[in-house]
TORMARMAR-242899 format. One record per residue (C-alpha): residue in three letters; x, y, z. Coordinates in Angstrom, 1 decimal, decimal comma. Last residue first. Example, Ala and Ser with C-alpha at 12.3 -4.5 7.8 and 13.67 -1.06 7.14 Angstrom:
# TORMARMAR-242899
   r      x      y      z
 ser   13,7   -1,1    7,1
 ala   12,3   -4,5    7,8
END
This chain:
# TORMARMAR-242899
   r      x      y      z
 unk   30,5   63,7   88,0
 unk   27,3   65,1   86,7
 unk   23,9   64,1   88,0
 unk   21,2   62,1   86,2
 unk   17,5   62,5   87,3
 unk   16,0   59,6   89,3
 unk   14,4   61,6   92,1
 unk   17,1   60,4   94,6
 unk   20,0   61,4   92,3
 unk   21,1   59,3   89,3
 unk   24,7   58,4   88,6
 unk   25,9   59,0   85,1
 unk   27,7   56,5   82,8
 unk   28,5   57,4   79,2
 unk   29,2   54,3   77,1
 unk   31,9   53,1   74,7
 unk   32,4   49,9   72,6
 unk   28,8   48,7   72,3
 unk   28,8   45,9   69,7
 unk   27,0   45,8   66,3
 unk   30,3   46,0   64,4
 unk   31,4   49,1   66,3
 unk   29,1   51,3   68,5
 unk   30,0   54,4   70,3
 unk   28,2   56,8   72,7
 unk   25,6   54,5   74,3
 unk   24,0   56,1   77,3
 unk   23,9   54,3   80,7
 unk   21,9   56,0   83,5
 unk   22,8   54,8   87,0
 unk   20,7   53,9   90,1
 unk   21,0   50,2   89,6
 unk   20,2   50,3   85,9
 unk   18,7   52,9   83,6
 unk   19,0   52,6   79,8
 unk   19,9   55,0   77,0
 unk   20,4   54,5   73,3
 unk   22,1   57,5   71,8
 unk   24,4   55,6   69,4
 unk   22,6   52,5   68,2
 unk   22,3   49,1   69,9
 unk   21,0   45,8   68,5
 unk   18,0   44,6   70,5
 unk   17,1   43,5   74,1
 unk   18,0   47,0   75,4
 unk   18,7   45,7   78,9
 unk   20,7   42,8   77,5
 unk   22,6   45,2   75,2
 unk   23,5   47,4   78,2
 unk   24,7   44,4   80,3
 unk   26,8   43,1   77,4
 unk   28,4   46,6   77,0
 unk   29,2   46,6   80,8
 unk   30,8   43,2   80,6
 unk   30,0   39,7   81,7
 unk   26,6   39,1   80,1
 unk   23,9   36,4   79,6
 unk   25,0   33,8   82,2
 unk   25,2   36,6   84,8
 unk   27,7   39,2   86,0
 unk   26,5   41,3   88,9
 unk   25,8   45,0   88,8
 unk   26,2   47,5   91,6
 unk   28,3   50,3   90,1
 unk   30,5   51,3   93,0
 unk   32,8   53,2   90,6
 unk   36,1   51,4   90,9
 unk   35,2   48,1   92,6
 unk   31,9   47,7   90,7
 unk   33,6   48,4   87,4
 unk   36,2   45,8   88,0
 unk   33,5   43,2   88,7
 unk   31,5   44,3   85,7
 unk   34,4   43,7   83,3
 unk   35,2   46,5   81,0
 unk   34,5   45,8   77,3
 unk   32,0   48,6   76,9
 unk   34,7   51,2   77,7
 unk   33,5   53,9   80,1
 unk   33,1   57,7   79,7
 unk   32,2   58,8   83,2
 unk   29,8   61,6   84,1
 unk   28,7   64,8   82,3
 unk   31,8   66,8   83,3
 unk   34,1   63,9   82,3
 unk   35,9   61,1   84,2
 unk   37,5   58,5   81,9
 unk   37,2   54,8   82,6
 unk   38,7   52,2   80,2
 unk   41,5   54,6   79,3
 unk   42,5   54,7   75,7
 unk   42,4   51,8   73,3
 unk   40,7   48,7   74,7
 unk   38,1   48,5   72,0
 unk   40,7   48,7   69,3
 unk   42,3   45,5   70,7
 unk   39,2   43,7   69,9
 unk   37,1   42,1   72,7
 unk   36,6   38,3   72,5
 unk   33,6   36,6   71,1
 unk   33,0   33,1   72,5
 unk   35,4   30,5   74,0
 unk   35,5   27,9   71,2
 unk   34,6   29,9   68,0
 unk   36,5   32,8   69,5
 unk   39,6   30,7   69,7
 unk   39,3   29,9   66,0
 unk   39,0   33,6   65,2
 unk   42,0   34,3   67,4
 unk   44,0   31,6   65,5
 unk   43,5   33,7   62,4
 unk   41,3   33,3   59,3
 unk   41,1   36,0   56,6
 unk   38,5   36,3   54,0
 unk   37,1   35,4   50,5
 unk   40,1   35,7   48,2
 unk   39,4   34,2   44,8
 unk   40,8   30,8   43,9
 unk   37,9   29,8   41,7
 unk   36,6   27,3   44,3
 unk   36,6   29,9   47,0
 unk   39,6   31,2   49,0
 unk   40,3   31,6   52,7
 unk   43,7   33,0   53,6
 unk   45,4   31,7   56,7
 unk   47,2   33,4   59,6
 unk   48,8   32,1   62,8
 unk   51,5   30,1   61,1
 unk   53,5   27,0   62,0
 unk   52,6   25,2   58,7
 unk   51,7   22,0   60,5
 unk   49,7   24,0   63,1
 unk   47,9   26,0   60,4
 unk   46,9   22,7   58,7
 unk   45,6   21,2   62,0
 unk   43,6   24,4   62,8
 unk   42,1   24,5   59,4
 unk   41,0   20,8   59,7
 unk   39,3   21,6   63,0
 unk   37,7   24,8   61,7
 unk   36,2   22,9   58,7
 unk   37,2   23,5   55,1
 unk   34,5   24,4   52,6
 unk   36,0   27,9   52,1
 unk   39,2   26,3   50,7
 unk   42,3   27,1   52,8
 unk   45,4   29,0   51,6
 unk   48,3   29,0   54,1
 unk   50,0   32,4   54,1
 unk   53,1   33,6   52,1
 unk   54,9   36,3   54,0
 unk   55,6   39,8   52,8
 unk   58,6   41,5   54,3
 unk   60,6   41,8   51,0
 unk   57,6   43,4   49,3
 unk   57,3   45,9   52,2
 unk   60,8   47,3   51,8
 unk   60,7   49,5   54,8
 unk   62,1   53,0   54,5
 unk   64,8   53,2   57,2
 unk   65,0   55,5   60,2
 unk   65,5   52,7   62,6
 unk   62,0   53,4   64,0
 unk   60,7   52,8   60,5
 unk   62,4   49,4   60,1
 unk   61,2   48,2   63,5
 unk   57,7   49,5   62,7
 unk   57,6   47,3   59,5
 unk   58,7   44,2   61,5
 unk   56,2   45,0   64,3
 unk   53,3   45,3   61,8
 unk   53,9   41,7   60,6
 unk   53,2   41,4   56,9
 unk   50,6   39,5   54,8
 unk   50,4   37,8   51,4
 unk   50,1   38,9   47,8
 unk   46,4   39,6   48,0
 unk   44,3   39,2   44,9
 unk   40,8   40,6   45,5
 unk   42,1   43,2   48,0
 unk   41,5   46,2   45,6
 unk   43,3   49,5   46,2
 unk   46,2   48,5   44,1
 unk   48,7   45,8   44,7
 unk   48,0   43,8   47,8
 unk   49,3   43,2   51,4
 unk   47,2   41,9   54,2
 unk   48,0   43,3   57,7
 unk   49,2   41,5   60,8
 unk   49,3   43,0   64,3
 unk   45,8   44,4   64,2
 unk   44,7   47,8   65,6
 unk   44,8   49,4   62,2
 unk   44,8   53,3   62,2
 unk   48,5   53,8   62,6
 unk   49,6   51,2   60,2
 unk   47,2   52,5   57,6
 unk   48,5   56,0   58,2
 unk   52,1   54,8   57,7
 unk   51,1   53,1   54,4
 unk   49,4   56,3   53,3
 unk   52,6   58,3   54,1
 unk   54,7   55,8   52,2
 unk   52,8   56,4   49,0
 unk   50,5   53,7   47,7
 unk   51,5   51,1   45,1
 unk   52,1   48,4   47,7
 unk   48,6   48,9   49,1
 unk   48,3   47,8   52,7
 unk   45,3   45,9   54,1
 unk   42,7   45,8   56,9
 unk   40,2   43,0   56,4
 unk   36,5   44,0   56,8
 unk   35,5   43,6   53,2
 unk   37,4   40,3   52,9
 unk   35,2   38,8   55,7
 unk   37,0   37,9   58,9
 unk   36,7   34,1   59,4
 unk   34,4   32,3   61,9
 unk   31,4   31,2   59,8
 unk   33,3   30,7   56,6
 unk   35,7   28,4   58,5
 unk   32,9   25,8   58,5
 unk   31,9   24,2   61,8
 unk   31,6   20,4   61,6
 unk   34,8   19,2   63,2
 unk   34,9   22,2   65,6
 unk   31,4   21,6   67,1
 unk   32,5   19,6   70,1
 unk   35,2   22,2   70,9
 unk   32,5   25,0   71,0
 unk   30,3   23,0   73,3
 unk   33,3   22,5   75,6
 unk   33,9   26,2   75,7
 unk   30,2   27,1   76,3
 unk   29,9   24,5   79,0
 unk   33,0   25,8   80,8
 unk   31,7   29,4   80,6
 unk   28,3   28,4   81,9
 unk   29,8   26,7   85,0
 unk   29,6   23,0   85,4
 unk   27,3   20,7   87,4
 unk   24,4   23,0   86,8
 unk   21,9   23,4   89,6
 unk   18,4   23,6   88,1
 unk   17,1   20,4   89,7
 unk   19,7   17,7   90,3
 unk   17,0   15,1   90,7
 unk   17,2   13,3   87,4
 unk   20,7   11,9   87,8
 unk   23,6   12,4   85,5
 unk   24,4    8,7   85,1
 unk   20,8    7,7   84,8
 unk   20,1   10,4   82,2
 unk   23,1    9,1   80,2
 unk   21,7    5,6   80,4
 unk   18,3    6,9   79,4
 unk   19,7    7,9   76,0
 unk   19,9   11,5   75,0
 unk   17,7   13,8   72,9
 unk   14,4   13,0   74,5
 unk   13,6   16,6   75,5
 unk   16,0   19,1   74,3
 unk   19,1   19,8   76,3
 unk   20,4   22,4   78,7
 unk   23,8   21,9   80,2
 unk   24,7   19,9   83,2
 unk   28,0   18,6   82,0
 unk   26,6   15,1   81,5
 unk   23,8   16,6   79,4
 unk   26,4   18,5   77,4
 unk   28,2   15,2   76,7
 unk   25,0   13,5   75,6
 unk   24,2   16,5   73,3
 unk   27,6   16,2   71,7
 unk   27,2   12,5   71,2
 unk   23,7   12,9   69,7
 unk   25,0   15,7   67,4
 unk   28,0   13,6   66,3
 unk   25,8   10,6   65,6
 unk   23,5   12,7   63,4
 unk   20,1   13,8   64,7
 unk   16,6   13,1   63,6
 unk   17,0    9,6   62,2
 unk   19,0    8,4   65,2
 unk   16,4   10,0   67,5
 unk   13,5    8,2   65,8
 unk   15,4    4,9   65,8
 unk   16,1    5,2   69,5
 unk   12,5    6,0   70,3
 unk   11,3    3,1   68,2
 unk   13,7    0,7   69,9
 unk   12,8    2,0   73,4
 unk    9,1    1,5   72,6
 unk    9,7   -2,0   71,3
 unk   11,8   -2,8   74,4
 unk    9,0   -1,6   76,7
 unk    6,3   -3,5   74,8
 unk    8,4   -6,6   75,0
 unk    8,9   -6,0   78,7
 unk    5,1   -5,8   79,3
 unk    4,6   -9,1   77,4
 unk    7,4  -10,7   79,4
 unk    5,7   -9,7   82,6
 unk    2,4  -11,2   81,4
 unk    4,1  -14,4   80,4
 unk    5,9  -14,7   83,7
 unk    2,7  -14,2   85,7
 unk    0,8  -16,7   83,5
 unk    3,6  -19,2   83,6
 unk    3,7  -19,1   87,4
 unk   -0,1  -19,4   87,7
 unk   -0,2  -22,2   85,2
 unk    2,5  -24,1   87,1
 unk   -0,1  -24,9   89,8
 unk    1,4  -24,4   93,3
 unk    1,6  -27,6   95,4
 unk    2,4  -27,1   99,0
 unk    4,3  -30,2  100,2
 unk    7,4  -28,6  101,6
 unk    9,4  -29,5   98,5
 unk    6,7  -28,0   96,3
 unk    6,9  -24,8   98,4
 unk   10,6  -24,6   97,9
 unk   10,3  -25,3   94,2
 unk    7,7  -22,6   93,8
 unk    9,8  -20,1   95,8
 unk   12,8  -20,9   93,6
 unk   10,6  -20,5   90,5
 unk    9,4  -17,1   91,7
 unk   13,0  -16,1   92,5
 unk   14,1  -17,2   89,1
 unk   11,4  -15,1   87,5
 unk   12,6  -12,0   89,4
 unk   16,2  -12,8   88,3
 unk   14,8  -12,9   84,7
 unk   13,2   -9,5   85,1
 unk   16,4   -7,9   86,5
 unk   18,3   -9,4   83,6
 unk   15,7   -8,1   81,1
 unk   16,1   -4,6   82,6
 unk   19,9   -4,8   82,0
 unk   19,5   -5,5   78,3
 unk   22,7   -6,4   76,5
 unk   23,4   -9,4   78,8
 unk   19,9  -10,8   78,2
 unk   20,2  -10,4   74,4
 unk   23,6  -12,0   74,2
 unk   22,5  -14,9   76,4
 unk   19,4  -15,4   74,2
 unk   21,5  -15,2   71,0
 unk   23,9  -17,9   72,4
 unk   21,3  -20,2   74,1
 unk   19,0  -20,6   71,0
 unk   21,1  -23,3   69,3
 unk   21,8  -25,1   72,6
 unk   18,1  -24,8   73,6
 unk   17,1  -26,4   70,3
 unk   19,5  -29,3   70,9
 unk   18,2  -29,7   74,5
 unk   14,6  -29,9   73,2
 unk   15,6  -32,5   70,5
 unk   17,5  -34,7   72,9
 unk   14,8  -34,6   75,6
 unk   12,0  -35,4   73,2
 unk   14,0  -38,3   71,7
 unk   14,7  -39,6   75,2
 unk   11,1  -39,5   76,3
 unk    9,9  -41,1   73,0
 unk   12,4  -43,9   73,4
 unk   11,2  -44,5   77,0
 unk    7,6  -45,1   75,8
 unk    4,8  -44,3   78,2
 unk    4,6  -40,5   77,9
 unk    3,1  -37,8   80,1
 unk    4,1  -38,7   83,7
 unk    7,5  -39,9   82,8
 unk    8,2  -36,7   80,9
 unk    7,1  -34,5   83,8
 unk    9,3  -36,4   86,1
 unk   12,2  -35,9   83,7
 unk   11,7  -32,1   83,5
 unk   11,5  -31,7   87,3
 unk   14,6  -33,8   87,8
 unk   16,5  -32,0   85,1
 unk   15,7  -28,6   86,7
 unk   17,1  -29,6   90,1
 unk   20,1  -31,4   88,7
 unk   20,9  -28,7   86,2
 unk   20,8  -26,1   89,0
 unk   23,6  -28,0   90,8
 unk   25,6  -28,5   87,6
 unk   25,3  -24,7   86,7
 unk   26,7  -23,8   90,1
 unk   29,6  -26,2   89,5
 unk   30,2  -24,5   86,1
 unk   30,5  -21,1   87,8
 unk   33,0  -22,5   90,3
 unk   34,9  -24,1   87,4
 unk   35,4  -20,8   85,4
 unk   36,6  -18,4   88,0
 unk   34,5  -15,2   88,3
 unk   35,5  -12,0   86,5
 unk   36,9   -8,8   88,1
 unk   35,9   -5,7   86,1
 unk   38,5   -3,0   85,8
 unk   38,8   -3,0   82,0
 unk   35,1   -3,6   81,5
 unk   34,1   -0,7   83,6
 unk   32,1   -1,5   86,7
 unk   28,4   -2,0   86,6
 unk   28,3   -5,3   88,5
 unk   29,1   -3,7   91,8
 unk   26,1   -1,3   91,4
 unk   24,3   -2,1   94,7
 unk   21,2   -3,0   92,7
 unk   23,3   -5,4   90,5
 unk   25,0   -7,1   93,4
 unk   21,8   -7,4   95,4
 unk   19,8   -8,8   92,5
 unk   22,5  -11,5   92,0
 unk   22,5  -12,3   95,7
 unk   18,7  -12,7   95,8
 unk   18,8  -14,9   92,7
 unk   21,5  -17,1   94,3
 unk   19,6  -17,5   97,6
 unk   16,3  -18,1   96,1
 unk   17,8  -20,7   93,7
 unk   19,6  -22,4   96,5
 unk   16,4  -22,6   98,6
 unk   14,5  -24,0   95,6
 unk   17,2  -26,6   94,9
 unk   17,3  -27,7   98,5
 unk   13,5  -28,0   98,7
 unk   13,2  -29,7   95,3
 unk   15,9  -32,2   96,0
 unk   14,4  -32,9   99,5
 unk   10,9  -33,4   98,0
 unk   12,2  -35,7   95,4
 unk   13,9  -37,9   98,0
 unk   10,7  -38,1   99,9
 unk    9,6  -36,1  102,9
 unk    6,6  -37,0  105,1
 unk    4,9  -34,1  106,9
 unk    3,4  -34,9  110,4
 unk    5,8  -32,6  112,2
 unk    8,8  -34,2  110,3
 unk    8,5  -37,5  108,6
 unk   11,2  -39,7  107,0
 unk   12,0  -41,3  103,6
 unk    8,7  -41,2  101,9
 unk    8,5  -42,8   98,4
 unk    8,7  -40,3   95,4
 unk   12,4  -40,9   94,9
 unk   11,7  -44,6   94,4
 unk   10,2  -43,9   91,0
 unk   13,5  -42,4   89,8
 unk   15,3  -45,7   90,7
 unk   13,0  -47,6   88,3
 unk   13,3  -44,9   85,7
 unk   17,0  -45,3   85,6
 unk   17,5  -44,6   81,9
 unk   15,4  -41,5   82,1
 unk   17,6  -40,2   84,9
 unk   20,7  -40,8   82,8
 unk   19,1  -39,1   79,8
 unk   18,2  -36,1   82,0
 unk   21,7  -35,9   83,4
 unk   23,4  -36,2   80,1
 unk   21,3  -33,4   78,6
 unk   21,9  -31,2   81,6
 unk   25,6  -31,8   81,4
 unk   25,5  -30,8   77,8
 unk   23,6  -27,7   78,6
 unk   26,1  -26,6   81,2
 unk   29,2  -27,6   79,1
 unk   27,8  -25,7   76,1
 unk   27,0  -22,6   78,1
 unk   30,3  -22,6   79,9
 unk   32,3  -22,9   76,6
 unk   30,3  -20,1   75,1
 unk   31,1  -17,9   78,0
 unk   34,8  -18,5   78,2
 unk   36,1  -16,0   75,6
 unk   33,9  -13,3   77,1
 unk   35,4  -13,6   80,7
 unk   32,9  -15,2   83,1
 unk   30,3  -13,5   85,2
 unk   27,9  -13,2   82,2
 unk   27,9  -17,0   82,1
 unk   26,0  -17,1   85,4
 unk   23,2  -14,9   83,9
 unk   23,0  -16,9   80,7
 unk   23,0  -20,2   82,7
 unk   20,1  -18,9   84,8
 unk   18,2  -18,0   81,7
 unk   18,7  -21,4   80,2
 unk   17,6  -23,2   83,3
 unk   14,4  -21,1   83,4
 unk   13,9  -21,8   79,7
 unk   14,2  -25,6   80,2
 unk   10,7  -26,2   81,5
 unk    9,2  -24,4   78,5
 unk   11,5  -26,3   76,1
 unk   10,7  -29,6   77,8
 unk    7,0  -28,8   77,6
 unk    7,2  -28,1   73,8
 unk    9,2  -31,3   73,3
 unk    6,7  -33,3   75,4
 unk    3,8  -32,0   73,3
 unk    5,5  -33,1   70,1
 unk    6,4  -36,5   71,4
 unk    2,9  -37,0   72,9
 unk    1,4  -36,3   69,5
 unk    3,8  -38,7   67,9
 unk    2,9  -41,4   70,5
 unk   -0,8  -40,7   70,0
 unk   -0,3  -41,3   66,2
 unk    1,0  -44,9   66,9
 unk    2,9  -46,3   64,0
 unk    6,3  -45,3   65,4
 unk    5,2  -46,7   68,8
 unk    5,8  -50,2   67,5
 unk    9,5  -49,7   67,9
END
């Protein structure tokens, strides 16, 4: 134990520990890649067994230094090149490493390793351990030969090997988790293993490649990968701070559906799944993307944005004469009407079904409106559409009253309002009253809600639906590029379209006149 007082022995011990760690990293990386093939509950066991076998193998080789020296003596000669036991081990280990790394790269590039976790077929435990043992033998031999060449004392060699292997066992689990979680790192590590396999093969054939070249290439590649991981981390942190988790998920889903997204709003994994060479071809139609986008927003959309405001709600006054009630029924296109006392709707009593009142009237009876009133579900104005839909489903009702924090009536919410928040604005029943196309002396009086395909078949109006409009009213608004007013006129496909009726900022009726050859309108 006289080496304890020798400073050069301690310096050699420290240097050897560092070198053993450097030489053991490739072994550790390969163990991490092989452990990924096993079920999660067996990975730690495989790592510990692999590194423990490597430690025992190195200690055993150090204990038999006399035999180890004989491995450098020539055994036979081929084409003027003498091969020793060490050369054969290096050659076979290098070829095995090249083969294994190439197969791993092939599997990952072909995509067979990217299957879903529930469908993934894991490797058997002991075949993986056997591969670890083979590689341990190759890497252990290289590490032990390095130790013998650097240090004179056997105790120093063994202490360095034990300390380095202990450190590797501690670092193996986080390193394995990091490698598995980053596919680009796995590809980089497989490239390193191919370089090491080539170096071992060349070493076994008698061509010495300085380790400095390998470590310089590996170090430079690692530096670039560190920059790449830092950039990805900063980008992810920036996106997480800018958008909520729900927004990021919704944008990712819309990206998968082929919808438009803002630059950098989804992860590269989503972009890889979608493909970056699809051009402008959408994978889903616009109507499908609009509906899915509406569904994704239900949990955050407030009912205030989709309800019918109290000032626009049709209602019946219980104190009004029966003639006024009948007139209200006649003028309202809705199937349910709010009931209140007095002309104000601030404190509604409930709502009635128009069909129930009409049934009474058609029977010659005077309807008792107060007996027909139904109590609605009351929802706070802070409620979301998704929560409102769930409460209306539980109450088995199609109507809900929206109230503020003081209990005052703010508006009316129906299932139609919720459907419009998903599928887009739907035409009111009042828009479809009367014929959709009516021939007149000046031309044709046409409903703004008529579909362009039906209009093309019936009048020969050559207009195609697009992402921006599906109806004649939508086409006219798209051509105007502003809110319409009565009297607005546009020309399209040889026709003159004149707005004759506007309700709630929508075109409900238009006058269509076919133009003659000089562009002037002609009568029907």
